[in-house]
N, C-alpha and C positions, 0 to 999 in steps of 0.2 A: 381435387384438381378439375380448374378451368382453362380453356383455351386462352393463351396469350395474344392471340391475332389483334392487331390494329386493324380497325376498317380504313377502307380505301379512302374516306372522306377525311380521316382524322390525319392521316400523314401525306406529305408532299411526295408527290409522283417525280422520280429522279429524271432527268435529263440525259440520255446514255450516249455513248460514242455510236455514232451511225446515226443519232437522233437530234442533231442539231444543224439541220439544213438553213443555211442563211439567208436564202434566195427566196425573192417573192416568186411564186409559180406561176404567177399570172396567168392563170386557167383563161381569162377572157381572152388572151391575145391569140391563146393556141386556136380558138375557134373560128378565126378569120384568117385565111390563106394571103391575103392583102396585108395583114399586120406582120404576119411572119416574114414575109417576104420582104418589109420594110426593115424589119428588123435585122437581117439577114445583112440589108445592103448597108446598114448604119456602121459610120468609122467609129463609133462607139463601142461596137460588140467585141466579143473576146470569144475564144475558143479554149476549152479544157481539151487538151492532146492527148489522143489514145493510138497507141500504135499496136497493130494486132490484137486488137481487142482489150488490151492493157491499159492503164495508165501508167503516165510519163510524169516521174518526180526529177527536180535538179537542186541544185545548192541553193539554201537560203540565202537570199541578199541578192541572186543573179537578178540580171534584168528580166531574163525570160520566163521566171518564177514569181509566183504570188501566193498571198494566203487569203482565204474569204473570211479569217476570222475576225471579230469585231475588235479584238486586242491584239490588232496585227501591228499598231505602233509600238507596243513593248512587248513583253516576252510572248513568245508564240508556243505553247506547251502540249507535249501528249498527252495521251492517256495517262500514264504513269506520273505527269508532273513534271517531266524533265522538257528542256528546250528540244525545239525538232531543229534537224539537222538538213532537212528537204524539204520542198513545198512543191506543188502541181505545178506543171509546163503549162502556162496559158501565154496564147500568141493573139493579139488584134486580128480580127477576121481577114483584114487586108492582106497581113503577110501568110495567112492560113492559105487565101486563095492563091496567092503567087508560087506557094510551094505545090500546091494542085495542079498548077499549069494550064488549067481550063480543062481538066480531066476529069472526070463524074465518077469518082472514084471512093467519094466518102457522101454520106448521109449525115445531114446536121441535125442535131436534135437540139430542140432549145429547153435549157434547164432552168430557166426563169431571170430575173432581173436582181442584179446587186448594184445597189444604188441606181444610176443612171444608165450602166452598163449591162445590155443584154449579155446573156452568157449561152453560148453553147456548146456542143461536145461533139467530137467526131474524132474517127480512127484514120490515118494516113498509111494505109496499107505500103505502100512503096517504098515508105522509110524505112521499114523492119527495124528489128530490136538492135541489129549491130551499128546501122546508121544513128540509132539514137545515141548509143554509147558514145560513137564517134564525136557527136556533137556535145559530149559532157552530161547526158543524162542518163537515168535510169528505168528502165521499164520494169513496172512490179505488180504484184497481185494486189487487187482491192483490198480484200479480207486481211490477208496475211501482213499487208504493209500499213493498214490502216491505223494501227494503234500507236504507230510512231509519227502519225500527223495530228496536229489540231483536230478536234472533235468536227469542225466545220467543214475543214478540207476533205477528212475522211466522209464526211456525209455527202459531200459535192461529188468526191469519185466512186463512192459506192452507187449514188444514184446512177451517174453515166454509165458505170459499169453494168448494172443491171438492165438499163433501157437498152445498150447497144448488145448486150447479151441477147435479149428478147427480140431484136433487129435481127440478127443471125439466124435466129429459130425460127422465124415467123414469116419467110418470106414466100410461103404460100397459104392460100386461103384453106381453112382445115374443112370447110363444106364443100368446095368445089374443087379443091386440089389446084386451081387457077394459080399463076403467078401473081403474089399481091405487092405490085412494083410501085405503086404509087402511096407515098410516104403523107399524112395527115395528121393534122393538130400538132403541126411543130416538130413532130418525131414521136409523138405519143399514140398513135396508129399507124395502118397500115389496111390497104383495102386495092382489090382487082379494080384497075382501070375502068371507068365508065359503072361501077355498081356503086350504091349508097352505102350498102352494108361492111363496115369495118372490122378490124379485129384490133383489140387493146391489150397491154401486157396485164397479166393477171399475178396474182399474188398465192402464195400456198402459206396458209396460216399455220403455225406450230406451237405448241404449249412448253412450256418449260416449268418445272415444278419443285419448289423446295417444301420436302415432308419432314415433318416434326413429329417426335413421340416424346414427349416431354422436352426433357433436354437433350435429346439425340436428333440427329439429321442424317437422313438417307442420301449416300452419295454412291455414284458408280464411275466405271472406268470402260473404254473401248480398248482394244488389245492394239490400235493403232497409235494411240497416244503414248507420249513420254512416260518413263517409269516415275510412280507416284501422283500421276496426274488424274484428279478425281473433279465430278462435278453433279450437278443435278441431272435426274432425268427428264428428259424431253423426247418429242415425237412430234408426227405431223396429224393436224385434224382430218379427218375422214368425210366422206362425202354425209352431208345430212345430220352431222354431229354437232352439239354444242361444245364450246371451248372447256366449259367444266367436265362434261361428259368425257371428252379426249384425254385431259388432264389424269382422271381416275384411272381410265383406260391405259392409258400408257406406262403410268407407274404399276400398274396391276400386272400387265403384260411382260413387261421387262423385271419385274421382282418379285411377283406375288404379292406383294403389300397392297392393304384394302386402304384407299383413303377415304374419308369422310366428305362426300360432296357438300354438305353443309357447310363444311370447314373452310372451305377455299375461299382466300381473300384474294382479290387484284393486287398483283404489285406494278407492273409497269410492262410496257411493249417496248421491242427494239426493231427498227428495220432492218434485216438481214438478206440485203438483194442479191445474195451468192448463190443461186443466181436471182431468186424472188421469193424469198420466203418473208416472213413476219412472226419473231418471236414475241409469244405472250406469256408473261412470268407469273405466276399462282405461289401462294404458300397455304398449306392445310396440314391437317395432323390425321393422324392414322384412325380407324374405326376402334383400333384394338385399345388405345388409351381411353376411349369413353365407356366402354365396359370393363375396364380392368376391377380386377377385384380389392379388396383392402385388408391391413393388418396379415394375421397368419394365413389368410387364404391364398396370399400371394405365394407363397411357398405350395407346390404343388405335390411334393414325396412328403410322405409321413416321417421318413428319416432327418429330413430338413426341418419341419415343425418340431419333432421332438428336440431336435438339437438348438434351435432358436428360443424354446422355451428353457431348456436346461441352461443355457448361458446369460440368461437374463436379458434378452434382446426383446426390446419393446414394441410394441404395434406401430407407434407412431414413427419410430425409427423405419420399420420396414415399409411405410407409407411414404417414407420421404424416397424410397428406393423404388416407387410404384411402377417408375416408367422403365428403370434398368431392368427390373425382373419380368416385364411385361413386354419385351422386346421382341415385335413379330419376325416370324421367321422369314427369311428373302431365300428365295427361289429365284436363280440366274437366268435369263434367257439367253442362252451361250450363243444364238445367231446373231444377238443385238450387243451384246456385251461383253466384257472378259470378266468382272467383278462387280459385284453391287454389296455394300454392307454399311451398317449403322457408325455414326462417328458419334462421340459426345462433345458436346459444347466446349468443355474445359480444354480437351483435346485438341481440338481444331484452334482455339485460342492460343495455346500454347506454340502450335505449328506456325500459326499465321500472325502473330503480334507483329509490329514493327515493321511490317512489309507490307500493309495492305494494299492491293491484295498478292496473292500468289505464295511464294514460299518464303518461310522465316528466314532470317540473317543467320547465317551458318549452314549447318551441315541439316537442313530438314528434308525428311522425306515426303513430305505432302507438298502437292501444286495442286491449284486450284485456277481456272481460268483468270484472267488479268482484266483490271477496273475496266477494260473495255466492252466486258460483257456484260449481261443483264444477270447471269449466274454467279457472279462476283458477287454483285449488289444484293442478291436475295442472301446468300450465305452470309455475308457480313452484316447485315440489317437482321436476320435471325439471331445472331451472336449477341448484336445489343440488345436485342428484345429478350432475350434469355440472361441478360445481365452479366455474359461472358466477355463482351467487347468493350467494357469498360477498364480504366487503370487501377481503379480500386479494387483492394484484394481484402479479403478479411482474414482472421488474425490466425485461421488454420491452413491458409495457402501454403504457407511454410514448410509445410509437413507433407512429405511427399508421401500420395495415395497409395504407392508401391515402390518397393525396393526389393527386387529380389537378388541382390546381391551384383559385384563387379563383373561387368561383360569381360569376355577373353580370358578368364582364368584357366591358368595350364591344367592340360588334362581334362577338360569337360567339352570343349568344341561348342559346335552348335546346338549341341542336345543337353540340357542340364537337367538334373532332377534333384529334387530338394524337400527338405521338410520347411512347412511353413506355420505361420501361426495368423490369425485374424484377430484384430484387436481394434478398442475403440478410444479415440484420443480425443480430448477435450479440456477446455477452460473456458473461466468467465470471459466475456468481452462485451463492453459498454452495459453490464448490467444482466447479460444474459448468458446463458450456458450455451457455448456452441461445442458440438463434436461431430465426429465423422468417422465412418471406418478407414482402416488400413490394412493392408496385406505385407508381411515381411516373410521373406525367406531367404535361405543361403545354401549354397551347395556345400559348404564347408562344415555347418553347424551339425554336430554329432546327435542332439538333442533338440526339441522344440524349447526345451528351457532358455539353452545358448541364446538363440534369436530372441525370446523376450527378454532375456537380461541386457543385449545388445539395445534394445529398441528403448529400456528403461534409461540408459546412459545416454542415449541419443535425443531423448525427449522428456528428460529430466523435468522440465518446465512445465509440462505437462500431466493433467491424470491420463494414468492409460490403464484399461481394463483389458485383460485376455478373454476372448470370444472364443476358444478352442483350437483345434489346428488340424492339419493333414499333410499332404503331401502335395507339390507340383511338378509337374515334368513340362519342360520349355524346350519344343523343337523349333528351333527359327529356321532351318531349310526348309522345313512341312508348312512352317507359321502354324503350328497347332501347339496349344498348350491343355494339359489335362489335369484338373482339379480331383482328388480323391483322398479317401484314407481317413486316418483320424489321429489324433495324439493320446498317448498313454497317459501324460501327463495333464494335459488340459480338456480332453474330451475332443469329439468332432466339432469341426467348424461347421458352420453353415454355409455350405460350398456354393449355393446359388448365390449370396451376398459375396462371397471371395470373385466368384465369377463377373459379378456386375462391376465390382471394382477394376479388376483385371481388364475388362473390356474398355474400359476409359482409356487407360495406359496403352493397351494392346489391341487397337482395333483392328488392325490387319493381321490377327492370328484369329484362328476358330478356335475358341475353349470350350469344352465339354467338363461334364460333372459327372462322379459317381461317388456313392457311400461304400462302395466294396473295397478290399484291400486294407494295408495298415501303411 
């Protein structure tokens, strides 16, 4: 096995949502108070309006709204590629001053230049949310509503939101405690009047990590998330800590999984000023995959090795399952996360195909962050790199890896106990022989041979070899699957192989193995 991570030099770094700031920040103009005042007095200046610290949007096509998107003359699309319905409320600075009526209740923050127009942002506390609604506008949350806007507009509102939030929380000098009432650098700094020393907006860097173990990805969820939503593990960088060390530490603290620091590859970063974060994305693999054994040594128990040799399983076949047979144990930090587990790329592909990103069309139980988030890009690029994001399918993809009989059988409920058979299915494909392991079970089958006979009928165009059997108990309420026992007709299956196949299809179940019982 060799890592399949692309170097950061070979791949194009994507421009993500909230990372398409369309303005010239014009930092040189901020340095000169005279230049800033001249921009404020310019009739070409415009103001991105906030109310109570939150951005205001209005109907697309209104005279009071505008988009900073470079394609504003044509379709303006949101993060999912759909036409936007609303745009930021933007008004000429003269009109904004008239609304203020000479009152000094707003602090102007210079965002940059949009062509010849200086762009500021400010809040109108006296208007209030109800006042904005009466005028036909909507006061929104910049983070939650941002994906519904064009990427450029979302970036402007996110930047403005972060700066205005900083001003609300930076009114006093952190050293002296005196009021820092003087606005400097066009709103990008504050200081105590008469002092030279100023304070500036800070950012809190955070890492988000796509952890791979062969064809498996490590995903987790917080208790507050909607059911079925999983994402990458992430966390803040600590004082005097490198980004790479933070990536390894956060994954280990939350899951107990050790990431190979040398494997980490930079993916991209995404501004996340809610209120002041910067998300830095990495992809890496586990240390366990680097030192995993080969062949029959992948099977730890004596019973498994005997069953493998007795049923004619080849060492090369076990090596193909090397990652699945050596998945690192996950220990969830329950203070941080509700659940963390491994998902096989084939499962994610089936759940997410046709709806990148997010849930698959239809009744999918899987959710990931939307296309506006760096996590979604890392997940899908991992699937493409692992060759599970492509439309092409090999000849055996039409064969279900797992079939445990129809759901909802009368009299079985959520707990089903059944006999099962492990089999190898194969056929020639473009001059090469392709094969894979499959698991078949059925609560209605009285004998293991009944299951094999049914499989032969279903897969009559393929070669089919029996590799032993046993029993499976599926408890959907407890999300648990037990694999154990043996077949009097076919002998014991290598339950660890069956476990690895079942894990691909049932990642949300805990699967245990035993050679005890019948």
